N, C-alpha and C positions, 0 to 999 in steps of 0.2 A: 398337240391339239386332240381335238375331241369331236367327231359327226355326231353322234347321238345327246339331243340338249341336258344340260346336264340342269335339276330342279334349283333353283335360284327362288330370291325374296326379293321384293323392292320395298321402299315406304316414302308416300308422298307426305312428307312430314309440316304439318300446317300453321300457322299463327295468325293471330288477328292484328289489323296494323290500320288505324283509320275508318275507311269507310270502305276498307278490300280487305281479302286478305294475301299472306305472300308463302311462298314453298321456299324448301330448301334445296336447292341445288350443288353438285359439289364435280369442279375438275377434278377428270381424272386425269393421272400421270403419261406426259407427251409420250416416252418411251414404253410405258404399257401396249401389251400385246393386242389387248382390246378393247377397243373405241379412245386411241388415244387423245387427251384434249377436248374429249367431250363431257359436256353437262350433265350430270344424271341424277336421278337420285341414292342416295344411299340404300347399300344393302349388298349381296353376294349370294354363292353358291350354299347350298344346303348341306351341314356337316351329321356326321354321324350324333353326336351329341346334342343336336335340336330334337331327337326324337324322345328322349332320354325323361325329359318332363312332360306331361302330360294333362291337364286341370277339365275333365269330365265335368266336373260342375257347372263349367262356362257353355256349355255347348249349344243349352237354350237360347245366349243371348247374340248366337250368330246361325247364320244361315250356310249349310255343309252341302248344299246340291253340287256346286259346283267342283265340290272334293267328291262326289260319288259317298256321302255322307260317312265320308270315310277321318273320322275325327282325329285321328293317331296322326296324320300327314297335314289335317288342315293346322293343330298349333304347333309344326316340325316347320312349315314353312315361314310360320308367324315366330317361332323360339329364332329363327334362323335372322329373318330382319329385325328383330329387340337386338340379337348378336350382334350381327353385320354394323347394325346400324350405331350401336355403341363405339365399336372400334374405330368406324369409319371419322363419325361425326362426337362423338363424347358424350352425344344425349345419350339418355339411359331409361329407357321405356319400364319399371321394376319399380313396385310399389312397396310401403311396410304394412304393418298388420292393420294399420287405420285407413288402407287405401289412399296414402300420400306418396309421392315422387319425392326421394332423396334432393337435399340443394347439395348443388355443386356449380357454386358462385362465388367464394371465394379461395382464398392462396391455399390456402390447406385441405378444403375438400377437393379441389380441384386438383393439386399434385396429388393430393390419394386416389383417386380415378384415374388420372394419367397410367399411375403407376399398373392400376391391374387392368387396364386398358392396353399396354403395352406387352404385359404379360398375357392376354389373353388372345393376343393378336399373336404374337410367337409359342402360343403354345404350351405354354408355362403353367399356366394356370385354366383349369374350364371354366367356361361363363357361368353356370350350376353354381360350381364351388364359392366362385367371388360373390353370387347372389345369396348363397348358404351364410358365409359369412355377415354380410352386412345385414344377413335376415331381411333380406329383400323375394318378392315372388314375383315370375315376370306379369307387364300387363297386357296381360294377352286380350280381356276384353275392350281395350281402350285402340284395339286395330279393326279396322273396317275394311274387307275386301271391296277391289275394285274392278281388275281386268284380269287376264291372262296373255303373255304374248310370248311366242315361239319363235326364235331364231329361224330364218329360213335355211334348207340343205345345205344353200350353193356355198354360205360361211362355214368354215374348219372349226370355229369355236363358235357353239351353239347353246341355247339356255333356255328353259323352260320355267318362266318368267314369272310367279303370281305379285299382283301390285295392290299395297294395302295403302289407306290412308291414316292418321292419327294425329292427335294435335298436340305440338309442343310444349315438351313441361314446363311449367313453371319454375324460376328459381335456377334455372340450368343454362348452360354456356353453349357455343358450337365451335367446335374447332377441327380444322382438317388433319388424318394424322401423318401427313407429310411423307408417308409411302404410296400406297394407290392413287393419295387421292391431294391433291396439293392447294388446292383454292376453294371455296364457298361461295354461297350468296343466298342471303332470304328476298325473295324478288316476286312480284308480283306474275301468276301468270301471263298475261297480257303481255306485260314488259319483255317476259323472257320471250314468248312468239316472237316479237318485234325485235328484239335483238338475234333470234333465228333467222328469220327473213332478213336483215341489212347483215350474215354473215359476220353478225359480230361473236355469235357464241355458237358450236356446232351442237347439235340435238340428234337422237335417233326420232325412228317414227312413235315409237312408245309413249317415249317420253314427248312428243309433240302431242300425242293425240292427249293424254293424259293431263297437261297443260289448257288445253281447249274443254276437255271438259271442267277443272277447276276453274276454268276461266266465267265460267254461268254462277259462280256462287261469289257473296261480298263477305260472308262470316263462316267461321272455319265449322261451327256448330252447324250454318247448313247444308257443311259438304256431307257431316257425320250423318245427321237427318235423312237425307235423300238414301243415303248406303244403308242405310237402317231399312227404310221406306222400301227398296229396291230388292231385301232378305225376302 
């Protein structure tokens, strides 16, 4: 256990559906020490490798005031969000030299990237080495900062978490890792809140407040525009 909060990143992944947006929520394992059976956004704690890729040329596209203008820290959080999202959901926020996301939606590509995913999770392969092998770069410029939440001191396991929003890549599939996460749901923010109020799902306050924020919008692009203008 740790009383000092560990730095972490989590990602509210959005997609359009009909006249509204859906967000990805994933269910934590019932035997996990931290938030068992709770629905959360994909994410996790920062790792040393998250500090090893920095893209200074992207700094002007983002507001760094919430990170005390520390671009290295800012991109470490984003790298953590990208890496953890891939490990937990199979969604890969990385692009080729033309700026396109990889197709991960047929048997061959899903099998290949699931193999990568398992090796990255078990630390047999560094995430950056997987990206290099596939000639991909982290899509840091497609992540937009929402908020910061710190677990109160009364808890033994604490996190200092940065929340980001990103739009779901086209031509990719979603799957839970079967380890830390055991289920997932693409759900409208209001519906998730209704299920919480009806005691059908468990949510923590940072997730609730983020869902309340997202429920104000009907298009993923409107969320991103708002966060850009907020900068």
